N, C-alpha and C positions, 0 to 999 in steps of 0.2 A: 131078370128079377120078377118075382111074383108080387101081386098086390098084398099089402099087409093090413091086418085088422088093428084096431086101436090098442089092443092089449099085447101086441107082439113087440119084443125088445130085440134089437140086433146087436151082436157083438162083432166088432171089426178086429181082425187079427192081421196086422200088417206083415208079420213074418210069413204067414201062409200065402198072402197075396204075392209077396216078393219071390217066394220059392216057386210059385206057379208062373213066374215071369211077368207079373202084373206090376206096373209102377204104382205103388201105393199112394203117392202124392197126387198123381193124375187121377187115380181112381176116386179119391175123396173129393177132389175138385169137381169131377163130373157126376158124382152120385146125385140122383134126383133128391130134391129137398124133402119130399115125403119120406124117403128112406133115411135121410139124415135125422129127421124128426123122430124116427123110431130107434135111432142108435142110442143105446143106453150104456154100453161098455166098450172099452178098447182093451185088448190084451197085448201087453208088451212083454217081451222075454229078453232078459239080459243073460248072455252065456259067456263064460270066461275063456272059451277056447274055440277054435275053428270047428264049425258044425257041418252037418250034412250038405253035400254038394259044394262045399267051400264058400258058402255064402257068408262073407265076413261082416256083413251088416248086422249079423246076429251077435257080434262080439260086444262092442262097447257103445254106450250112448255118448258119443263124442260130437262136437260141432259138425254139422252136415249129415248126421245120421238120418237116413231116409225115414225111419220109423218115427223119429221125433219130429221131423219136418211134416210128415203126414198128420201127426197128432195136432200140430200147430194149425194146419189148414182146417182140420175138423173143428177145432176149438173156435176158429173164426166164424164157423157156420152154426155151431151149437156148443154152448158153454157148459151145459149140465150133463156131462158124461162122467162115468166112473172109469178109472184106469186100474186094471188088474195088472200088477207088476210081478212077473215071475222071475226070481233070481236063481240062477244056476251057476254058482261060482265056487271053485274049490279054494 
């Protein structure tokens, strides 16, 4: 991670983290507070079918969904974030 200036806003994309093999829940837990403070947005993507590489966490927001759990961890550390919800359902 690089140092951030006061006017930089970070967007966390849990799907991209998970696709890269990063545990998004652990990532948020271990993210330095100065970067949490700069986090302004979370991008969540709901997809209605199996997606690239068979990552079924991209499917539904059900109990235990890693993206929702990572968001909960983030909201315990910072409550003023915007959630961008992308719906991709037929």
